C-alpha positions as CSV (number, residue, x, y, z in Angstrom):
1,M,-35.6,28.8,11.9
2,T,-35.3,26.8,15.5
3,V,-36.1,28.5,18.5
4,R,-34.3,27.1,21.5
5,L,-35.1,27.9,24.9
6,G,-32.8,29.0,27.7
7,I,-32.2,27.0,30.6
8,R,-34.6,28.9,32.9
9,A,-37.5,28.4,30.6
10,Q,-36.9,24.6,30.2
11,L,-36.6,24.2,34.1
12,L,-39.8,26.0,34.6
13,C,-41.5,24.2,31.9
14,A,-40.0,20.8,33.4
15,V,-41.2,21.8,36.9
16,G,-44.4,23.2,35.8
17,G,-45.3,19.7,33.9
18,L,-44.1,18.0,37.1
19,L,-46.9,20.1,39.1
20,V,-49.6,19.1,36.7
21,L,-48.6,15.8,36.6
22,A,-48.7,16.2,40.6
23,F,-51.8,17.9,41.3
24,A,-54.0,17.0,38.6
25,P,-54.6,13.4,39.5
26,L,-54.6,14.8,43.2
27,F,-57.4,16.8,42.4
28,L,-59.4,14.7,40.7
29,A,-59.2,11.8,43.7
30,V,-60.1,14.7,46.2
31,T,-63.1,15.7,43.9
32,S,-64.3,12.2,43.2
33,L,-64.2,11.3,47.2
34,T,-65.7,14.3,48.2
35,H,-68.5,13.9,45.5
36,A,-68.8,10.2,46.2
37,G,-69.0,11.0,50.3
38,L,-71.7,13.7,50.0
39,A,-73.5,11.5,47.8
40,Q,-73.5,8.8,50.3
41,R,-74.2,11.1,53.0
42,G,-77.0,12.8,50.9
43,E,-78.8,9.6,50.3
44,R,-78.9,8.7,53.8
45,H,-79.8,11.7,54.8
46,A,-82.5,11.4,52.2
47,R,-83.5,8.3,53.6
48,E,-83.9,9.6,57.0
49,L,-85.8,12.8,55.9
50,G,-88.2,10.5,53.5
51,R,-88.5,8.1,56.4
52,S,-89.4,10.8,59.0
53,T,-91.7,12.4,56.6
54,A,-93.4,9.5,55.7
55,G,-94.2,8.6,59.1
56,H,-95.3,11.9,60.2
57,V,-97.8,11.6,57.2
58,A,-99.0,8.3,58.4
59,E,-99.6,9.4,62.0
60,A,-101.6,12.4,60.6
61,R,-103.4,10.2,57.9
62,R,-104.6,8.0,61.6
63,S,-105.5,11.1,63.6
64,R,-107.0,13.4,60.8
65,P,-110.0,12.8,58.2
66,P,-109.0,13.0,54.6
67,A,-110.4,16.3,53.9
68,E,-107.7,18.3,56.3
69,L,-104.6,15.7,54.9
70,G,-104.4,17.8,51.6
71,G,-103.0,20.8,53.5
72,L,-100.7,18.9,55.4
73,L,-99.3,17.3,52.5
74,E,-98.7,20.3,50.5
75,A,-96.8,21.5,53.6
76,Q,-94.5,18.7,53.1
77,L,-93.4,19.8,49.8
78,G,-89.7,21.6,49.1
79,Y,-86.8,21.8,47.3
80,A,-85.7,18.0,48.5
81,V,-89.5,16.4,49.0
82,G,-90.7,16.7,45.4
83,A,-93.9,14.6,45.5
84,I,-96.0,12.7,48.0
85,C,-98.1,9.5,47.5
86,L,-100.5,8.0,49.6
87,Y,-101.4,4.3,48.9
88,D,-104.1,2.0,50.0
89,R,-103.6,-1.3,51.7
90,A,-103.1,-3.1,48.7
91,G,-100.3,-0.7,47.1
92,R,-102.2,1.3,44.6
93,P,-102.0,4.9,44.7
94,Q,-104.9,6.9,46.7
95,R,-103.7,10.2,46.8
96,Q,-100.5,12.3,45.1
97,V,-99.0,15.9,45.5
98,G,-96.0,17.5,44.3
99,E,-94.5,18.7,40.8
100,P,-96.0,17.0,37.8
101,D,-92.5,15.4,36.6
102,A,-92.1,14.3,39.9
103,V,-95.7,12.7,40.6
104,A,-95.2,11.0,37.5
105,A,-91.9,9.2,38.6
106,L,-93.6,7.8,41.7
107,P,-94.4,3.6,41.1
108,P,-97.5,2.7,40.5
109,Q,-97.6,-0.3,43.2
110,V,-95.3,-0.5,46.1
111,P,-95.0,-3.6,48.5
112,T,-97.1,-3.0,51.6
113,D,-95.0,-5.0,54.3
114,R,-91.6,-3.3,54.2
115,E,-90.2,-0.2,53.8
116,Q,-87.7,0.6,50.9
117,A,-85.8,2.8,48.9
118,I,-86.5,3.2,44.9
119,A,-83.9,5.0,42.5
120,V,-86.0,6.6,39.8
121,R,-85.2,9.5,37.1
122,T,-87.4,13.1,36.9
123,A,-87.1,15.7,34.5
124,R,-84.9,17.6,36.9
125,G,-82.5,14.6,37.7
126,S,-81.9,11.5,39.7
127,A,-84.4,11.0,43.0
128,T,-85.1,8.2,45.4
129,V,-88.3,7.0,46.3
130,V,-88.7,6.2,49.8
131,V,-91.4,3.7,50.8
132,V,-92.7,3.5,54.3
133,P,-95.5,0.9,55.3
134,S,-98.4,2.0,57.8
135,E,-101.8,1.1,59.0
136,G,-103.7,2.7,56.5
137,G,-101.6,1.6,53.5
138,P,-97.8,2.7,52.3
139,V,-96.6,6.3,52.0
140,A,-94.2,6.8,49.3
141,V,-92.2,10.3,49.7
142,L,-90.2,11.4,46.4
143,L,-86.5,12.7,47.4
144,R,-84.3,14.5,45.1
145,A,-80.8,13.6,44.6
146,D,-79.2,17.1,43.5
147,A,-80.4,18.3,47.0
148,A,-77.9,16.0,48.6
149,T,-74.9,17.1,46.5
150,A,-76.0,20.9,46.2
151,G,-72.9,21.7,48.4
152,T,-70.5,19.8,46.4
153,G,-69.9,22.8,43.8
154,P,-68.2,25.3,46.0
155,L,-66.3,22.5,47.7
156,I,-64.9,21.5,44.5
157,R,-64.2,25.2,43.3
158,L,-62.2,25.8,46.6
159,A,-60.2,22.4,46.1
160,A,-59.3,23.6,42.6
161,L,-58.6,27.4,43.8
162,Y,-56.4,25.9,46.3
163,T,-54.9,23.4,43.9
164,A,-54.0,26.2,41.6
165,L,-52.4,28.7,44.1
166,L,-50.5,26.0,45.7
167,G,-48.8,24.9,42.2
168,V,-48.5,28.7,41.3
169,V,-46.7,29.2,44.7
170,L,-44.2,25.8,44.1
171,L,-43.9,27.7,40.4
172,V,-42.3,30.8,41.7
173,F,-40.8,29.5,44.6
174,S,-38.9,27.1,42.0
175,Y,-38.3,29.9,39.8
176,F,-36.4,32.0,42.3
177,V,-34.3,28.8,43.7
178,L,-33.3,27.5,40.4
179,T,-32.3,31.1,39.2
180,R,-30.4,31.2,42.3
181,I,-28.7,27.7,42.4
182,V,-28.6,26.9,38.8
183,V,-29.0,29.4,36.1
184,R,-27.4,32.6,37.7
185,P,-24.1,30.4,38.1
186,V,-24.3,29.1,34.6
187,T,-25.2,32.7,33.4
188,Q,-21.9,33.8,35.1
189,L,-19.8,31.1,33.9
190,S,-20.8,31.6,30.2
191,D,-20.3,35.3,30.3
192,A,-16.7,34.5,32.0
193,A,-16.3,31.9,29.3
194,R,-17.1,34.7,26.7
195,R,-14.8,37.4,27.8
196,V,-12.1,34.7,28.2
197,A,-12.8,34.4,24.3
198,E,-12.6,38.1,24.1
199,G,-9.1,38.1,25.4
200,A,-9.4,38.2,29.4
201,R,-6.3,36.6,30.7
202,R,-8.4,34.7,33.5
203,L,-11.9,33.0,34.2
204,A,-13.7,34.7,36.8
205,V,-15.2,31.7,38.5
206,P,-18.8,32.1,40.5
207,R,-18.8,31.5,44.1
208,A,-22.6,31.0,44.7
209,G,-24.5,28.4,43.5
210,A,-24.8,24.3,44.1
211,R,-21.4,22.7,44.4
212,E,-21.2,20.7,41.6
213,L,-21.4,24.2,39.5
214,C,-18.8,25.7,41.7
215,E,-16.4,23.0,41.2
216,L,-17.0,23.0,37.3
217,G,-16.2,26.6,37.5
218,T,-13.2,26.1,39.0
219,S,-12.3,23.2,36.5
220,L,-13.1,25.5,33.6
221,A,-10.4,28.4,35.5
222,T,-7.8,25.8,36.0
223,M,-8.4,24.7,32.3
224,T,-8.2,28.4,31.2
225,E,-4.7,29.1,32.9
226,R,-3.2,25.9,31.5
227,L,-4.6,26.9,28.0
228,R,-2.9,30.4,28.4
229,A,0.4,28.9,29.9
230,E,0.4,26.6,26.8
231,E,-0.4,29.2,24.7
232,A,2.4,31.5,25.7
233,E,4.9,28.1,25.5
234,L,3.8,28.0,22.0
235,R,4.1,31.5,21.1
236,Q,7.8,31.4,22.6
237,K,8.6,28.1,20.6
238,V,7.2,29.7,17.2
239,A,9.2,32.7,17.8
240,E,12.3,30.6,18.4
241,L,11.3,28.7,15.3
242,E,11.2,31.8,13.4
243,T,14.2,32.9,15.0
244,A,16.3,29.5,14.0
245,T,14.6,29.5,10.6
246,A,15.7,32.9,9.9
247,E,19.6,31.7,11.5
248,L,19.2,28.5,9.1
249,A,18.3,30.5,6.3
250,R,21.5,32.7,6.7
251,A,23.6,29.4,7.1
252,Q,22.1,28.0,4.2
253,D,23.0,31.4,2.1
254,G,26.8,31.0,3.9
255,L,26.9,27.4,2.8
256,V,25.6,28.1,-0.8
257,R,28.3,30.9,-0.9
258,S,31.2,28.5,0.5
259,A,29.9,25.7,-1.7
260,R,30.2,27.8,-4.9
261,L,33.5,29.2,-3.4
262,A,34.7,25.7,-2.9
263,S,33.5,25.0,-6.6
264,V,35.3,27.6,-7.9
265,G,38.6,26.9,-5.6
266,R,38.6,23.0,-6.8
267,L,38.0,24.3,-10.3
268,A,40.8,26.8,-10.2
269,A,42.7,24.0,-8.3
270,G,42.3,21.7,-10.9
271,L,43.1,24.2,-14.0
272,A,46.4,25.4,-12.3
273,H,47.4,21.9,-11.7
274,E,46.6,20.5,-15.3
275,I,48.3,23.6,-16.7
276,G,50.9,24.4,-14.3
277,N,53.0,21.4,-15.1
278,P,53.1,22.0,-18.7
279,I,53.7,25.5,-18.5
280,A,56.6,25.1,-16.2
281,A,57.9,22.5,-18.9
282,L,57.6,25.0,-21.5
283,L,59.5,27.6,-19.4
284,S,62.0,25.5,-18.6
285,M,62.5,24.2,-22.2
286,Q,62.4,27.8,-23.5
287,Q,65.2,28.9,-21.2
288,L,67.5,25.8,-22.2
289,M,66.7,27.1,-25.8
290,L,67.7,30.9,-25.0
291,D,70.7,29.6,-23.7
292,G,71.7,28.8,-27.1
293,D,74.0,25.5,-26.1
294,L,72.0,23.2,-27.8
295,E,72.5,21.0,-30.8
296,P,70.1,21.2,-33.8
297,G,68.3,17.5,-32.8
298,E,68.2,18.5,-29.3
299,Q,66.5,21.9,-30.2
300,R,64.0,20.0,-32.7
301,D,63.5,17.5,-29.6
302,F,62.6,20.5,-27.2
303,L,60.2,21.9,-30.1
304,E,58.3,18.8,-30.1
305,R,58.4,18.3,-26.6
306,M,57.1,22.0,-26.1
307,K,54.4,20.9,-28.9
308,R,52.8,18.3,-26.8
309,E,52.8,20.4,-23.8
310,T,51.1,22.9,-25.7
311,E,48.3,20.6,-27.1
312,R,48.3,19.4,-23.7
313,I,47.2,23.0,-22.4
314,S,44.8,23.6,-25.4
315,R,43.0,19.7,-24.6
316,V,42.6,21.2,-21.2
317,L,41.1,24.2,-22.2
318,R,38.9,22.6,-24.9
319,D,37.5,20.0,-22.3
320,L,36.7,22.8,-20.1
321,L,35.1,24.8,-22.6
322,D,33.3,21.7,-23.6
323,F,32.1,21.4,-20.1
324,A,30.9,24.8,-19.8
325,R,29.4,25.5,-22.9
326,P,26.2,23.1,-23.2
327,A,24.6,24.4,-20.0
328,A,25.3,28.4,-20.9
329,R,23.5,27.7,-24.3
330,T,20.6,25.5,-23.6
331,G,20.2,25.3,-19.8
332,A,19.9,22.5,-17.6
333,G,16.0,21.8,-18.7
334,G,17.3,20.8,-22.0
335,G,16.4,23.2,-24.9
336,E,16.4,22.8,-28.6
337,P,19.4,21.1,-30.0
338,D,21.5,22.6,-32.6
339,G,21.3,19.9,-34.9
340,P,19.2,16.6,-36.0
341,P,18.1,14.1,-33.4
342,A,20.6,11.2,-32.7
343,V,19.4,7.9,-34.2
344,V,21.0,5.8,-31.0
345,G,21.6,2.4,-33.0
346,E,23.8,4.3,-35.5
347,V,26.0,6.4,-33.6
348,V,26.6,3.1,-31.6
349,E,27.8,1.5,-34.6
350,H,30.3,4.6,-35.5
351,V,31.6,4.8,-31.9
352,L,32.4,1.0,-32.4
353,A,34.0,1.6,-35.4
354,L,35.9,4.5,-34.3
355,C,37.2,2.6,-31.1
356,K,38.4,-0.5,-33.1
357,P,41.5,0.6,-34.6
358,Q,42.9,2.3,-31.4
359,K,45.4,1.0,-29.0
360,A,43.6,1.2,-26.2
361,F,41.0,-1.3,-27.0
362,A,43.5,-3.8,-28.5
363,D,43.0,-6.4,-25.4
364,I,39.6,-5.7,-24.3
365,E,36.3,-7.5,-25.6
366,L,33.3,-5.2,-26.3
367,I,30.1,-6.8,-26.0
368,T,27.0,-5.0,-27.2
369,A,23.2,-5.5,-26.9
370,F,21.0,-3.0,-28.5
371,D,18.1,-2.4,-30.9
372,L,18.8,-1.1,-34.3
373,Q,15.3,0.7,-34.2
374,L,15.5,2.5,-31.4
375,P,14.0,5.8,-31.3
376,A,15.7,8.8,-31.7
377,V,16.7,11.2,-29.1
378,G,16.6,15.1,-28.5
379,M,20.4,15.3,-28.9
380,P,22.6,16.0,-31.7
381,P,24.8,12.9,-32.9
382,E,27.9,14.5,-32.4
383,R,27.3,15.2,-28.7
384,L,26.1,11.7,-27.9
385,E,29.4,10.3,-29.8
386,Q,31.2,12.2,-27.4
387,V,29.5,11.0,-24.5
388,L,29.7,7.5,-26.0
389,L,33.5,7.6,-26.5
390,N,34.4,9.4,-23.0
391,L,32.3,6.9,-21.6
392,L,34.1,3.9,-23.4
393,L,37.6,5.7,-23.1
394,N,37.4,5.6,-19.1
395,A,36.1,2.0,-19.3
396,A,39.3,1.1,-21.0
397,D,41.7,2.7,-18.9
398,A,39.8,1.0,-15.8
399,V,39.7,-2.6,-17.2
400,P,42.6,-5.0,-16.9
401,K,44.7,-6.0,-19.5
402,P,44.4,-8.6,-20.9
403,G,41.1,-9.9,-19.9
404,G,39.0,-6.5,-20.0
405,I,35.3,-6.7,-20.9
406,V,33.3,-3.8,-21.8
407,T,29.4,-3.9,-22.1
408,I,27.6,-1.7,-24.1
409,Q,23.7,-1.8,-23.6
410,A,21.0,0.1,-25.0
411,S,17.0,-0.5,-24.3
412,A,14.0,1.8,-25.0
413,T,11.9,3.5,-22.5
414,P,8.6,5.1,-22.0
415,E,10.5,8.4,-22.0
416,G,13.1,7.7,-24.7
417,V,16.4,5.6,-24.4
418,R,18.3,4.1,-21.4
419,V,22.1,3.4,-22.3
420,A,24.6,1.6,-20.1
421,V,28.4,1.3,-20.3
422,E,29.7,-1.5,-18.1
423,D,33.0,-2.5,-17.4
424,N,34.6,-5.3,-15.0
425,G,37.7,-3.2,-13.9
426,S,38.1,-2.3,-10.2
427,G,34.7,-0.1,-9.9
428,I,34.6,3.4,-8.5
429,D,36.3,4.5,-5.1
430,A,33.4,5.3,-2.6
431,S,35.2,8.3,-1.6
432,V,35.2,10.0,-5.1
433,K,31.7,8.7,-5.9
434,E,29.8,11.3,-5.1
435,R,31.9,14.1,-6.7
436,L,32.6,11.9,-9.8
437,F,30.8,13.8,-12.5
438,E,32.8,17.4,-10.8
439,P,35.4,18.9,-13.1
440,F,39.1,17.8,-12.2
441,V,38.1,14.8,-10.2
442,T,39.5,11.6,-11.4
443,T,40.9,8.7,-10.3
444,K,43.5,8.1,-13.0
445,D,47.4,9.1,-12.4
446,V,48.4,12.3,-12.9
447,G,49.3,13.2,-16.4
448,K,46.8,10.6,-17.6
449,G,43.4,12.3,-17.2
450,T,42.4,15.9,-16.6
451,G,38.9,14.8,-14.8
452,L,36.7,16.7,-17.4
453,G,35.3,13.8,-19.1
454,L,32.7,12.9,-17.0
455,A,31.8,16.6,-16.1
456,V,31.4,17.2,-20.1
457,C,29.1,14.0,-20.4
458,R,26.8,15.4,-17.5
459,G,26.9,18.7,-19.2
460,L,25.9,17.1,-22.7
461,V,23.0,14.7,-21.2
462,E,21.5,17.3,-18.8
463,S,21.4,20.0,-21.6
464,A,19.4,17.4,-23.5
465,G,16.9,16.9,-20.9
466,G,18.6,13.8,-19.8
467,A,20.3,12.3,-16.7
468,I,23.4,10.3,-16.0
469,R,24.7,8.3,-12.9
470,A,27.2,6.4,-11.7
471,E,26.1,2.9,-10.2
472,D,28.2,-0.7,-8.4
473,G,28.1,-3.2,-11.7
474,A,28.5,-6.6,-11.3
475,Q,32.4,-6.7,-11.3
476,G,33.3,-3.1,-12.0
477,A,31.6,0.2,-12.6
478,R,28.3,0.8,-14.2
479,F,27.4,4.7,-16.2
480,V,24.2,4.8,-17.1
481,F,22.4,8.0,-19.1
482,E,19.1,8.2,-20.2
483,L,17.8,10.4,-23.2
484,P,14.4,11.8,-23.8
485,R,12.5,10.7,-27.1
486,A,12.9,13.0,-29.7
487,E,9.5,15.4,-30.7
488,G,7.4,13.7,-33.4
489,E,8.9,10.0,-32.5
490,D,6.4,7.3,-32.0
491,A,6.4,5.9,-28.5
492,D,5.7,2.2,-29.7
493,R,8.9,2.3,-31.6
494,G,11.4,-0.2,-30.8
495,G,11.7,-4.3,-30.6
496,E,13.5,-6.9,-29.5
497,I,17.2,-6.3,-28.2
498,P,19.4,-8.4,-30.2
499,D,22.8,-9.6,-28.4
500,R,26.0,-9.5,-30.2
501,D,28.9,-10.1,-28.4
502,G,32.7,-11.1,-29.2
503,P,36.0,-9.6,-29.4
504,E,36.5,-6.2,-30.9
505,A,39.8,-5.6,-32.2
């Protein structure tokens, strides 16, 4: 687990490290200079003391007998003077007094013609031997170096204490200053931001602290107010969008109901139009027959006309039932067919055989391009025949005569079979193209079509799980429908599509 120090602790650590970096070298420099200065001063004083002691002993050596010199030499020994040695005129030791280690450190031979200071080592530390020449021979005095620097310890300890106290005072002062200028305003900003996050409406800006922190608080307060304003606007927009969505949903429901009513109205109007004329004709002819003024031949003629009109009404009702029955029985998504699957090639051949004798195809050239090995589709053969017959009859009515050309193409697709019926007629009027598959929508003259053929085709194709659409062909119109493969059919079944063209009579 990572422990993160607060801003106050981090600032104190930084200031403490800065004080250590600042005062540690200063303390070392002060102690080194103090020690070196005191050492130099002690050495100078030691030489002066040694010179004075040696001069006093040399003067006593000239004026007193040798027997009295022992007490005088012993009296000169002390903390600073460790040993005294009298040399003869040849520079050899003649008489020595002092501590054994100090006496052992005295030089065995000294010059007799000049004064000198010799640094030596004793068991108690460094020492200096001061040699002073005299008439009876040189006098050497051993002075301890620690005596010269004995006062440096308390001075260094005093400097260390002063440095430590100064560092602590600066650290405490920095703590209070940083707390007032930096830490407290930052803490206040953090608390204010937390209150805003918990739901407060505005950010309380701290007034104390550094200028930059005050400016930061002001900027954060301004940003908070803008965010609150934008949040209010966003909430208002969301509410407006919810209201608009609800209104759109209500409008959509109204449009759906209106569309349904419009479809029912168009269906009723088309049905009334297709049935109204035959019924009016029937009523007129029945009235004439009831009047009884007709000849037998005229009565038979009226009866035949009444039969034709009645068959016309029956055909309209049958087409309307064919249009409604597939969707009601199998659903728009397809379902189980009520017959064996259709083999497209065989159905096309059968439909062409049905069309050849008809008068409508007498002056029309039929061109076919299909594969006899096309896979079977999930639609009964009778329904596929009905779809193809409707499309071919519509194409025969649309093409010019003579010179009409109708092309039937069938090809395999990964999902099933694609069939296209194309003619060289005048094409599809743009005003009815979007409504072409609705019931009672037709471009034929009154009495030549009910407008239910394409609607029936659409119902049959969609009931089998396929789709049908109208396109603009190379010259006229093209109707394309796709049917899914029957269950159990091999996806690789199929082959090259041979072209067979020629006039069909």
